N, C-alpha and C positions, 0 to 999 in steps of 0.2 A: 540801609538798601538802597540800591543804586540802579536805574534802569538802563537797559542797553540801548544804545541807539540803533536806529533801524528796524527795530520791532518793538511795539508799544506793551506787549504781555511778557516780555521776558524779563526777569529781575538777575540781579546778581548782588547774592546774599555774603557778607565780609561778617566772619567769625564764625563760632559754634552755632551749632543747631541746637539752640535751649529749646523749644517745644515743638509739638506737631504742627505742620503746616498744611492748613486744611485749604481745600479748592476755593478759589475766589479771586478778592483782591490779592491774596498773599500766596498765589499759586505758585509752586517751584517750578522754574525753567525747565523745558523739555529737551531732550538729546543734548545733554551737557555732560562733561567728564567730572565726577567726583575723587577729590584726593582722598587720600585712606583715611584719614580722620573722620570725614565727613559720611563717607561709606560705613565705617563702622559705627557712628552714631545713629544712623538710619537703620541699619540692619539690627543694632541691640536694641532701638527703641521701642521695637513690635508695635507700632503705632500706625504701620502701613500696610496695605494689603500685597497679596502677590501682583494683582494686577496693577496698582497704583506704583509699585517699584521698578514694573517692567516698562509702564507707559512713561513714567517721568524719567528713568536711569536705566535706558535699555543697554549701555554701554558697562555698566558694573552688575547688573541683576539679569538673572534668566526669569523665565516664563513662571518658574516656581519659586521666585522670590530667594534664591539661593546665591553666593557670590559666583559671578561668571566664571566659567574656568577659561583660562588664559588672560584673565584680566592682569594687565600690568601694574606694578605698583607706582603711584604718582602722588605727587604733592607732600603733605604733611605726614608725618608718622603718628601712629595711634598707640601712645604708651598708656600701660595701665596707671601709673603714678608718678609722680613729680619727681624721681629719680631720674626718668629717662633711660632705663635699662632694659625693662619688659615691654614686648609689644602685645597688643591684644590678637586673638586670633578666632576664626570662625572657619565652621565646618564646610565643605564642598560638596555638593552631589557628585557621587561616582566615582571619588577618590578618597583614599585612606587617610591622607594628610591633611592638615589644616592650612587656611589661608593666613597669612602673617601680614599685618598691615605695617610693613617697614617703612613706607613713604619712600623708599629709592627704586629707582627704576632697575628692574633687574636685566632689562632688554636694551642692547648695545645699539648705539647709532647704526643706521642702515648706511651701509657705502656700496654703491654698486661696483661689481667688479670688471674691470675692462679688459680687454684682451692685453696681453704683452706685447705683440707685434700690432703695428697700425695697418690697418685696412689698405687696399689698393687705391682708394678713392681719397684716403687722408694723406698718402703718400703725394699723389698728384697734386692736392692742393696746397700741402706745404711747399712742396717745389714751385708751385706757378705764385705762390706769395714770395718765396724767397727771391725768383726772378724780379718781380715788381719792385721790391724792397730794392733790389741792387740796382734798379735803373731810377730809384730815388721818388717812386711813386707811392700812393695808399693803397694798400693792396685789398681793402675792404671796398673802397668805392670802384676800383677796376672791376672785381669780381661781380659785384651787383650790376654794373653796367653790361658786363658780359651777360649774364643771366637775363636781363631784360631786353637785350639785343636777340638772344636767342627763342626767347618767348613769343616777340614779334613777329621773328621771321616764321616761325613754324605756325602761327596764326595766319599770316599772308598766304602762305602755301596751301593752307587748307580752304581760305577763302575764295583762292583764284581757281578752285576746281570747280568746271561748269556742270559736273553730273552731280554735285552734293553741295547745294548752297545751304541746306539748313543744317550740315554737319562741321561747322567752321569750330566749334568748342567741344567736339567730343573725342578728338586726337586719333582717329581711325578713316580709313577710306575703304571703300569697297571695291571690287574688281569690274563690277557691272553697273552701269547706271541704273537709278530706281524707276521703275514705270510708275505713271499716274494711274493710280488706282481708282480716282474719283471717276474716271472715264469708263462706260460701259464697252464691253468686248465687241468690236465691229463685227457686224454679219458675215463680210467678206472672210476675215478669221475664221470665223465658225464654218463657213461654207468649204474653206480649204483644209479645215481638220476634218470634217466629214470625208471629203474627196480622199484624203490620204488613207482614212480608214477603210474606204470603200476597195481602194486598188489591192488589198491584202486580203481580199475574198476570193474564192475558187472562181473559176470563169463559169461554172454551170450553175451557180447560185448568184447571178448579176440582178441584183435590183432595180426594180423603178421607182420613180419618184411619182407620186400620185397626191394632189394637192388636197387637203381637207379643210372644210369649213369648221367655224366654231360652234355651228349647231350640229346634233347627231342625224346623220342619214336616216331616211325613213326606212323602216323594215330591219336596219341592221342589229338594233338592240332588242327586237322584238322577237326575232327569228330564235335566236340561239342566246341563252343565258352566258355571261360572259365572265370569267375570273381573272383578273389583272395583276402580273406582278411587276413592280417598278423598282427601277434603281434609285439612289439618292441622287437629288439634282434634276431629275426627270419626270416629267409630268404629262399624262396624256390626256386626250379630251373625254376619257371616260371617267377621269378622275376629278376633273375641274374644266366645265366647257367655258370660263371665263378667259382661258389663254390666247394669246393671239396665233400668229401663224406656226403652224407645226408641220414637220417634213414626214409623211409615213413611208416606208421604205418597205414592199411587199416583196419576199423571196418567193421562189418557187415552192416551198414548204408552206402547206395549207395552214398550219395551227400555229405558225409564230412570225412576226413580223418585227421589224428595228423601227422606233418611234424616236426621233431627236427633235428638241424643242430649240427653234433657231431665236427665242426670247433672249435678248441681250442679259437681263439678269438670272436667267436660268442657264446658260451657256457655260459658265465658270464655275458651278456648285460642284458638281460631282468630281469624282476622280476619272471617270472617261467620259467623252461628250457622247459617245453611242450605249445604248441600252437595250437589252434584249427583251422584251415584254413578251410572256407566253400566253397566248388565248386559247382556251380549253374550254370544252362544254362541261357545264356541271352534272 
């Protein structure tokens, strides 16, 4: 018995399996390939459970303890006697035939199939290497230097972009500069947006701006009970009394008004800067 370097609990057993290998210091190695002779000895001994064979030799046995379908023949052959003429056989689950422990691999060596005609890139590389060799240079060193030069020029062109200082390694550019999302929306921008929306209103419904305080006006909430419908991103003083400045735009209609929050954090939440708030008696 020899220990495999790199893993203190893996052992390499040389020779036939003469007796049962129990768990402990003589525990068999896991996830290893068995040759045909060892595979037959383990299967024919009947001393290992299905779970044990599956745990120790998953490349040779399935979860039911049968010889795994598609297992290639490998290693030593399992002969029935010393004449070396007849091989041992074992049944396989789901197949009518038996598995023969011939020991010789029935799978040919894998050779990748390459296309007959070289690609355009290969033709270009061969042409460049032929030109470099004709001039007496080393093709590999020249191609490596060209690749490093192209990589450096690409990185330099990206780093020189003033709009995208953080996209030097991404390999792409945007058509517009990135806004600074850390700064809140300026109040003048919100006012301009409100003005643009108000220009589209009909002339007979021109609202007037009335400043509102954070405290409820006396008598307004006591006279008529109110039910408020609010859009996403817009909050009125009837919902939260702690908001700062609110711009209330009252139209000529007695039962509706336009309420817009000029709070910098609330101005950019909703999809529309204006929200129609319906106020109706209950």
